[in-house]
N, C-alpha and C positions, 0 to 999 in steps of 0.2 A: 504493500500500500504506500509506504514511504517512497519506494522507488518510482511508482506511478506518479505520485505527487511531485517528485523532483523533475520528472520528464515534462509534466504539464507546465510547471513553473519555468523550466528552461525554454520551452517553446513560446510561452507568453512573453518572456523576456526578449527573445529574438525578434518577436513581432511587435514589440512595443515601440512607440515613437521615440522614446529616449535612446533605445539601442540603435534605431535607424539613423537618428541625428548624430549619434556618436560615431557610427560607421562612416557617415558622410564627412564628418569633421576629420576623421583619420585619413580618408581618401583625399580631402582637400590639402591636408598637411603634406601628404605624400606627393601630390601634384606640385605643391609649392617647392618642396625639396628637390623634385626632379627638374623643375624650371631653374632653380638656383644652380643646380649642378650643371645644367646645360649652358647657362649664360656666364658663369664665373669659373667653372672648372673644365668643361669640355666644349669643343667647337667642331662641328661637322663642316668640312670643306669639300666643295666639289671642284675637282681639278679642271681647268679650262684649257689645258694644253697637254702635250705628250712629253714634256721635258724630263719626266722621271720614268719613262718607258725603258725597260720592260717591267720594272717593279710595279708601276702604276700606269694605267691607261687614262687617256683623256676621258673626262666625265666620271671617273672613279670618285667615291666618297672616302675621305680619310678623316679619322677622328683625332683631334689634337688635345692633349692635356695642357691646360694653361696654368696649372698650379705652380707656384715658385719651386716646389720640390722637384717637379719634372725638369725645370731648367737647371737646377743645381746639380742634378744627377746625369747630365748629358755626357755622352762618350762618343768616340769616333764611330762613324758609320750610322749614327742615329739620323732620323729624318726630322727636320725642324721646319716650323712655320716662322718666316722672318719678314721683317718690314724693311723696305728700301728707303733711301733718303727722300724719295718723292712720295712716300706714304703708301705706295702700292706694296702688296705682299706677294710672297712666293713660297713654294715648298721645295726644299733642297736637302741634300745629304751633307753631313759634316765630313769633310776630307781630313782636316787637321784641327787639332785642339790648341788652346792657348799654350805658347811655349814650344810648340813642335816646329820642325823644319820640313819644308816641301821643296822638291826639285822637279821642275817641269822640263821636259826635253822637246826639241823641235820636231821629233818624230811622233808626237802624240802620247808619249809615255809620261808617267808621273811616279816619283819615288817618295814614299813617306813611311815612317816607322820601319825602315830597312826592308821595305817591300816595294817592288816595281810592278806596275801594271799598265796595260794599254787603255787609253781613253777612246771613246767612240767619237769619230768625226771632229777631233780637236783641231781647230784652225786658229786658236787664240795665241798660242806661244810659237811665234815664228823664229825664236831663238831660245836656246836653253838658259834657264834662269833658276837661281835658288832663292827661296823666300823663307824668312823667319816670321812665324805668326806670333805677335806680341801678346804677352799676358799682363795683367794689371801690375803696374809698378815698373815695367821695363822702360829703359831709356833708349829712344831711337836717335842715334847720331846721324843727322841728315847727310853729312859728307861721306859717310860709310855705307849708306844705303845704295843698292843698285837702282836702275831706272824704274823697274817695276815697283820696288818697295817705296820709292819716292812718291810715285803716283798714289799708292795706298796711304802713305803718311799724310798727303794733302787732305785726304778724306778725314783722317783723324783730327787734323788741325781744324777743319771745318766743323767737325762734330764737337770739338772743344771750344768753339767760338774764338779761335786765335786769329786776329786780323793780320793778314800777311800779303806780301806781294813777292813776285819772282823776278830775278835778274838772270837772263839766259846769255851764255857766251858759247862760242864755238872754238874748238881746239883740235889741232893735229899734233899730238905729242905735247911739247912745251911751247909750241907756236900758236898764238891766238889768231884765228881767221876772222875776217869781217862777217858779222852776223847777216849782212845783206845778202850773202851767198845763198842763204836759205830761202829768201824771197824769190829767187830765180828758179826754184825747183817746183815739182808738181807731185801731188798725191792723188791717185785715182783720177788722173786727167784734169785736175783743177789746180790752179795756181795757189801756192802757199802764201798766206798773209803773215807778216812778221808779228802782227798783233795777237795771233793765235798760237804762236810757237811755245810760249811759256806753259800753256796748259794742254798742249797736244798729248795724247796718250803715248805711252812708251813705244808701242809698235810703230806709230807714225814717225816718231823721232829717230828710231832705229833705221827706218827706210831712208830718211833724209840724210843720216850719217853715211849710209852706204853710197848715196848719190854724190855727196861731196867727195868722199874717198875716191870714187871712180874718176873724178875730175882733177884731183890734186896729184902732184908728183910725189912719189915715195910710197913706202910700204907701211908707214905709221898710221894706225887707225885714227879715224876722226870721231870726236866725242862732243856731244852737246851737253854742256854742264849748266846746272842751275843752282842758284843760291837763294835762300829764303830770308826775307826781312820782315820785321814787325812793322805794321803800318803806323802804330802809335808813336814809335820813337826812331824808326828806321834802323834799329839794331839787328844784327845778324842773328837769325834763329839757328843755333847750332844743334839743338836737341829738343825733343818732345818726349814727355813722359806719358806712357799709356795710363789712362785713368780707369780703364775697364779691361776685362778679358775679351779677347778677340778670337773669332772662329773663321776658318776658311771653308766655305760651303760651295758645293758644285751640283750641277744637274747631271742626270745620266746621259742626256743627249745635249751636249753643249752648244751645238749649232743653233743659232737664233734663240738661245735660252740664257738670259743674263744670270750670272752668278759671280762668285768672288774673283774669278779670273779677269772679269771686266770691271766689276763694281768695287773690288777691294775687300778688305776684312769686314766682317759683320760683328759688331760689339754685342756683348751679352744682353744689353738693354734693347737691342733690335730683335732679339729672338722672342717670339710671342708664345711659343709652345713646342711640344714634342709629339710626334706621331705615335699613337699607341694602338690603333686598330684601323683596318680598312675593310670595306665590303662593297661590292659592285651593286648590291641590291638593298642597301640600307634604307632607302626611302620606302621600299615595299615592306620591309620588316617593321620599321617604325609605324607605318600606316596600319599594319595588322594589329599591333599592340594598342594603338590609339582607338581603333574600331572596337576592339574587345573591351577596353576600358570604358568607352562611351556607352556601349550596350549594357555593361554591368551597372554603371551609374544610373542609366535610364531605368533599369529594373528596380534598383533600390528606391528611386524617387517615386515610381509607380506604386511600389509596396507601401511606402510611407503615406501616399495620398489615400490609398485604400483603407488604411487604418485611421 
């Protein structure tokens, strides 16, 4: 008899308005927590290109963890969501961590962590270069940086709001050549302007150096040198201290896909999150769960109204 009374009381409780409202309250809390997780911890991204093929295809959905812990635990080969200087975002792979060394070869190979591998369709490095990826606190001595590293250092100075200007000179060994010689040259069938020489990317400066070398007598290489001055007091900028950790990130298909090879290092503050999961049918999966949840909530509300 007591058992029957317990069963009846249990059924009455389950069908009571208080229980229904409590259940709805719990479901609302769950939905709020899910929305908070979605907007503050996880970000689903739909890829709009094939820059990470074959790992990801165009239109794939990747889930990004935006929690600080995910950024703090990054390691080489992780996939990250990063923000460029123009505020646009991209998804790329970490090639080198802060403090690591990278060597790019003009045959499309790259060496990092004592391993060499071939990159796909790499046309960025027309000449072999070594690159040191700075970590927080590293001092970059401008005169000791190669042409690629100087380009990347310019981005760091811009990021740190260091006002600067550049003085460019042209040298063959110890002999200074007239800078006007560069104005008589062409890049991709267009005349070079001396006003743009200071900030030309290293590949273009290298091609100009080769053209001058072919015109000059002797076997001594021609070099475009740059010095950096502070706009505030015209003092020579000899060094820059990295105020953040920096990463070298690349795409799987570099052709027409911007990454660190063209854009320079990405600071830790530019990394928005880390890839944790991907699925080509996530919209369908999420839709199914939403439909199930909506149906269940509708049944609960109808039961509440009936009572």
